[in-house]
One Martini backbone bead per residue (centre of mass of N, CA, C, O) as a GRO file, in nm:
protein
  151
    1UNK     BB    1   0.307   7.697   1.196
    2UNK     BB    2   0.518   7.466   1.063
    3UNK     BB    3   0.466   7.138   0.972
    4UNK     BB    4   0.776   7.050   0.935
    5UNK     BB    5   0.851   7.137   1.247
    6UNK     BB    6   0.699   6.924   1.359
    7UNK     BB    7   0.656   6.683   1.583
    8UNK     BB    8   0.557   6.367   1.424
    9UNK     BB    9   0.566   6.477   1.140
   10UNK     BB   10   0.515   6.423   0.788
   11UNK     BB   11   0.574   6.428   0.476
   12UNK     BB   12   0.488   6.325   0.170
   13UNK     BB   13   0.773   6.244   0.082
   14UNK     BB   14   0.839   6.069   0.329
   15UNK     BB   15   0.603   5.876   0.302
   16UNK     BB   16   0.671   5.776   0.018
   17UNK     BB   17   0.956   5.668   0.098
   18UNK     BB   18   0.836   5.459   0.309
   19UNK     BB   19   0.622   5.305   0.112
   20UNK     BB   20   0.795   5.187  -0.118
   21UNK     BB   21   0.913   4.928   0.023
   22UNK     BB   22   0.633   4.812   0.089
   23UNK     BB   23   0.546   4.774  -0.206
   24UNK     BB   24   0.771   4.577  -0.280
   25UNK     BB   25   0.700   4.362  -0.074
   26UNK     BB   26   0.411   4.315  -0.173
   27UNK     BB   27   0.497   4.221  -0.459
   28UNK     BB   28   0.666   3.979  -0.363
   29UNK     BB   29   0.435   3.833  -0.219
   30UNK     BB   30   0.256   3.795  -0.467
   31UNK     BB   31   0.460   3.620  -0.623
   32UNK     BB   32   0.485   3.396  -0.410
   33UNK     BB   33   0.185   3.317  -0.416
   34UNK     BB   34   0.181   3.230  -0.711
   35UNK     BB   35   0.391   3.005  -0.679
   36UNK     BB   36   0.234   2.843  -0.466
   37UNK     BB   37  -0.016   2.792  -0.642
   38UNK     BB   38   0.131   2.640  -0.864
   39UNK     BB   39   0.239   2.416  -0.678
   40UNK     BB   40  -0.038   2.324  -0.575
   41UNK     BB   41  -0.147   2.242  -0.854
   42UNK     BB   42   0.071   2.030  -0.912
   43UNK     BB   43   0.011   1.853  -0.666
   44UNK     BB   44  -0.284   1.798  -0.733
   45UNK     BB   45  -0.221   1.653  -1.000
   46UNK     BB   46  -0.051   1.425  -0.875
   47UNK     BB   47  -0.272   1.315  -0.689
   48UNK     BB   48  -0.473   1.249  -0.913
   49UNK     BB   49  -0.286   1.050  -1.064
   50UNK     BB   50  -0.242   0.855  -0.827
   51UNK     BB   51  -0.538   0.786  -0.786
   52UNK     BB   52  -0.577   0.664  -1.068
   53UNK     BB   53  -0.366   0.436  -1.038
   54UNK     BB   54  -0.490   0.298  -0.793
   55UNK     BB   55  -0.766   0.242  -0.917
   56UNK     BB   56  -0.662   0.075  -1.155
   57UNK     BB   57  -0.527  -0.148  -0.985
   58UNK     BB   58  -0.783  -0.232  -0.835
   59UNK     BB   59  -0.942  -0.313  -1.085
   60UNK     BB   60  -0.745  -0.532  -1.178
   61UNK     BB   61  -0.764  -0.701  -0.922
   62UNK     BB   62  -1.067  -0.755  -0.936
   63UNK     BB   63  -1.059  -0.902  -1.208
   64UNK     BB   64  -0.875  -1.134  -1.117
   65UNK     BB   65  -1.060  -1.235  -0.894
   66UNK     BB   66  -1.300  -1.303  -1.074
   67UNK     BB   67  -1.147  -1.505  -1.253
   68UNK     BB   68  -1.073  -1.699  -1.022
   69UNK     BB   69  -1.360  -1.760  -0.929
   70UNK     BB   70  -1.456  -1.878  -1.197
   71UNK     BB   71  -1.247  -2.106  -1.206
   72UNK     BB   72  -1.328  -2.246  -0.945
   73UNK     BB   73  -1.617  -2.310  -1.033
   74UNK     BB   74  -1.537  -2.482  -1.278
   75UNK     BB   75  -1.380  -2.694  -1.119
   76UNK     BB   76  -1.607  -2.780  -0.931
   77UNK     BB   77  -1.793  -2.875  -1.156
   78UNK     BB   78  -1.602  -3.091  -1.269
   79UNK     BB   79  -1.565  -3.258  -1.011
   80UNK     BB   80  -1.863  -3.323  -0.971
   81UNK     BB   81  -1.897  -3.466  -1.239
   82UNK     BB   82  -1.693  -3.692  -1.183
   83UNK     BB   83  -1.827  -3.798  -0.925
   84UNK     BB   84  -2.107  -3.866  -1.067
   85UNK     BB   85  -1.993  -3.999  -1.369
   86UNK     BB   86  -1.710  -4.041  -1.408
   87UNK     BB   87  -1.461  -4.157  -1.653
   88UNK     BB   88  -1.649  -4.194  -1.913
   89UNK     BB   89  -1.603  -3.858  -1.948
   90UNK     BB   90  -1.324  -3.781  -2.083
   91UNK     BB   91  -1.379  -3.587  -2.320
   92UNK     BB   92  -1.519  -3.352  -2.163
   93UNK     BB   93  -1.289  -3.311  -1.961
   94UNK     BB   94  -1.073  -3.237  -2.165
   95UNK     BB   95  -1.227  -2.991  -2.268
   96UNK     BB   96  -1.232  -2.836  -2.001
   97UNK     BB   97  -0.927  -2.825  -1.960
   98UNK     BB   98  -0.866  -2.685  -2.228
   99UNK     BB   99  -1.029  -2.430  -2.161
  100UNK     BB  100  -0.867  -2.351  -1.913
  101UNK     BB  101  -0.594  -2.328  -2.057
  102UNK     BB  102  -0.686  -2.115  -2.266
  103UNK     BB  103  -0.759  -1.907  -2.023
  104UNK     BB  104  -0.509  -1.937  -1.808
  105UNK     BB  105  -0.570  -2.110  -1.543
  106UNK     BB  106  -0.402  -2.349  -1.651
  107UNK     BB  107  -0.102  -2.549  -1.646
  108UNK     BB  108   0.088  -2.757  -1.844
  109UNK     BB  109   0.377  -2.906  -1.695
  110UNK     BB  110   0.428  -3.227  -1.764
  111UNK     BB  111   0.398  -3.282  -1.459
  112UNK     BB  112   0.558  -3.369  -1.186
  113UNK     BB  113   0.705  -3.145  -0.938
  114UNK     BB  114   0.918  -3.082  -0.705
  115UNK     BB  115   0.978  -2.940  -0.432
  116UNK     BB  116   1.235  -2.839  -0.245
  117UNK     BB  117   1.147  -3.004   0.000
  118UNK     BB  118   1.105  -3.275  -0.145
  119UNK     BB  119   1.394  -3.295  -0.255
  120UNK     BB  120   1.533  -3.296   0.021
  121UNK     BB  121   1.397  -3.549   0.131
  122UNK     BB  122   1.488  -3.739  -0.093
  123UNK     BB  123   1.794  -3.699  -0.052
  124UNK     BB  124   1.792  -3.797   0.241
  125UNK     BB  125   1.685  -4.084   0.183
  126UNK     BB  126   1.910  -4.172  -0.006
  127UNK     BB  127   2.142  -4.125   0.191
  128UNK     BB  128   2.031  -4.308   0.416
  129UNK     BB  129   2.027  -4.565   0.243
  130UNK     BB  130   2.331  -4.576   0.184
  131UNK     BB  131   2.417  -4.599   0.478
  132UNK     BB  132   2.257  -4.856   0.542
  133UNK     BB  133   2.402  -5.036   0.340
  134UNK     BB  134   2.685  -5.003   0.465
  135UNK     BB  135   2.608  -5.116   0.746
  136UNK     BB  136   2.527  -5.395   0.648
  137UNK     BB  137   2.797  -5.469   0.521
  138UNK     BB  138   2.959  -5.436   0.783
  139UNK     BB  139   2.799  -5.645   0.945
  140UNK     BB  140   2.864  -5.887   0.760
  141UNK     BB  141   3.168  -5.871   0.789
  142UNK     BB  142   3.174  -5.906   1.097
  143UNK     BB  143   3.031  -6.179   1.108
  144UNK     BB  144   3.235  -6.327   0.927
  145UNK     BB  145   3.474  -6.276   1.117
  146UNK     BB  146   3.359  -6.422   1.366
  147UNK     BB  147   3.336  -6.705   1.234
  148UNK     BB  148   3.646  -6.734   1.181
  149UNK     BB  149   3.737  -6.706   1.483
  150UNK     BB  150   3.559  -6.935   1.619
  151UNK     BB  151   3.672  -7.187   1.444
   0.00000   0.00000   0.00000
């Protein structure tokens, strides 16, 4: 019996013809996997860069916190010194404040400046005072009018 006439058997040529598309698909899958690995490596690099930036920002924040803590301790030391020794030590205190200003810890703003809330309260008090003055003037006018009517 001829093997090519048998049912269920294929020839080598038929098998090769059927395996060829599978080999192409396998090659395409390998290329896709290479692309995915390259993308995964790029993402890993981005994650590492982001981690480095976060760590750097945290280190900067910690440094600023340490600087603020040092400044608070210096101010506490100065205040304690003023409490203990009084204002006769004006020259050293000015030197300490100058050092703090030079370090960027305090800023000499040139005097007191009101907050927006304080400015609003002040404007309200001035306006209320103006109204009160007008009411007093009106009351005086009314009393003067009553005196002229009663006479």
